[in-house]
N, C-alpha and C positions, 0 to 999 in steps of 0.2 A: 263479450269475448274479444271483439276486434280492438276495443279500447284497451283491454288488458294486454293484448299482444303488442300494441303500439308502445304502451308504457314500459313493457319489458325490454323492447328493442332500444328505447331511449336510455334506459338504465344501464344497458350493456355498452351502448355506443359512446355515451358521454365520458365515462372514465377513460375509455380508450383514446378519445380525442384529447383529453386533458393530460394524458401520460406524456412525460418529457421524453424527447428523443435526443440521443447523444449527437453532438456536432460531428460532422465528417472529419473535422480537424483533430478530434480527441486522440491524444497520444500519451496521456498520463492519467492514472487514477490510483486511488487506494482501493484495495479489494473490499467489496461489500461484505465479505465473509472470509474467515480464515479456513484452515484445513479441518478444524474441529478436533485436531489432535495436538494442540499446543503448537510448539515450534517444529514438530515433525511434519515437514512439508514434502517429504519424499525427495530430499536433496534439491539442488538447483533445477534439475530436470522436472521434478514434480511441481516446484513453485512456478516455473515457466508455463507448465501445462495448465495450472490453475488460473494464471493470468489470461491465457489464451481462451480457456473455457468461459470465463466471465465476460471477456471482451466480445466473444462470438455471440453470446446470449444478448449482448447490448447492441449487436448489429455491426460490429467492427470486423473488417477483413484483414487487418494489419497483423504483422508478426510482433508478438509481445514477449517481453522478458521481465523477470522479477529484479528489482533493485536490491540485490543481496550479495554480500561478499562471502567468501569461504576460503578454507585452506585444505583443498583436496590433495592428499598425498603431500608432496613437497612443493606443490605449485599453489601460490596464492591467486585467488580469483577476486578481482576488484569489481565492486558493484558498478562503478562509473564506467568501466570498460565494456559492460554488457548491454548498454541501453542506446547506443547510437550517438549521434552528434547533436541532435536537437534541430530546430526548436521543438518545444513540447507544449501541448495545449490540453486544458482540462475538458471536462464534459461539456461545458458551455462554449467551448471554442476560444477561451481566454488564454493567452500565452502566459505560462508560469515560469519559463526560462528559455533563453534563446540558444544557449549552448552549454557545454559541460562547465566552463568557468563560471558562467552566470548562475547555473544551477547550484553550485557550491559556494556561492557568495551571498552576502546580505541583500543583494539586489533582486533575488528571485521573488516571484509572486506566490510562493507557497504559504500556507497558513490555513486556518480553519475554514475560511470561506472559499479559498482557491483550491485546496486539496480535496476534491470531491471523489466519490466512488464512481464506478462505471455506470451507475444508475442515476447519477446526479445528486446523490445524498450528501449532506453535511455530516461528518462523523463527530460523535460526542468528544468534547475536549475537557480541559480542566474546568471544574465547576459544574459540569453536567453530571447527571446520574443515569447510568454508570459512566465514569470517566473511561474513555477508550482511546486516549491520545497516543499511547505507546505503539509505535510501528516498527516491526522487525526489519533490521538492516544488516546487522553484523559488521558495520562499517565505522571507519574513523570519519572525522569531519570532512576530509577531502575525498571521501568516497572509496577509499582503499581498504583492503583487509588489514586486520591487526597482525603484527609480526612478533608479538611478545611471548608466543607459545601458550597463551591462555585460551580458554574456550570462550569465544565471543559469538558463536554461531550455533549453539546447541548441537554440537557434533556434526557440523556441516548440514544443518537442517534435517537431521534424521532422528533427533531425540525429542521425545515428548515427556521426558522425566528428568534425567540428570543433565547438569550443565547450566549455561546461561547464554543469553543473547543480547548484543548491544541493540538498543532501540532509539528511535528518534521521536520527537514530539511533533505531530502534524500541525498542532495549533501554536507551536513555537513558544510555549510557556510551561512552567512547572518547576520540578526540582531536578537534582542530579548535577553532574559535573558541568554539563552544557545545557541548561534548561531550555534555552531558546533555539536549540538545534533541531531541525527537521529530521536529521539522519543519524545523530550520534549524541544523544542526551545522557544516557546512563545504561548500565546492564540490567537485565531483567532479574527478578527474584529466582526464577527457575525456568524450566522448559515446558512444564505441563500447562494445560489450559487453565487450571485453577491458579497456578503461580503467575501466569501472564495476566490474568484478570486482576489478581491481587496487587500486581505492580501498577496497573492502570492501563491495561490493554485488552486485546481480545484475539491476538494472533493474526492481525491484518498486516499486509505489507504493500509496498508501492509497486506498480507495474508501469513500464514505459514501452512505447512502440519504437523500435530501432529504425535505422535507415541506412 
């Protein structure tokens, strides 16, 4: 009985010891899960709350915002204006960008190995099954909202059916107008979970801790 108790204690303790802990520097991640309702994130407020929830579960006490653009009313909201000034670090404490200009340049350290979830997971990219490299952003290459009057945000992140969303490729490869772009590769097939999956995603998005 004693031996069994010791064995049980070891089996419980070892996985806990091996579990990765997020760096105190972590200020950027890809959500480990989406809303489950396609691109219906509950608007920017709901998306921010999702970032905050996941970050808190990972042990972060920072204030988190979703990297998403929108056109609420007559006012455009730019993703780049929502996330602070940088620098930003991933789960491992590795700097992925030093400031806004660096983040939106070819010099950033984003990519399949650098763009981790809040749990330190590598997200499936092109060539993996299933491919989940499409990340919701609704943004242009420079991190600003579209101004062409078309829907690039699934009705400002409230639609899980009609519309389309601009997505980036977290692994910086694939197809579309800008296949190597982390934030503006191409539009999604639709806004439902099934359509996001069919395009090559799963409804994930980027979260940044502002300052």
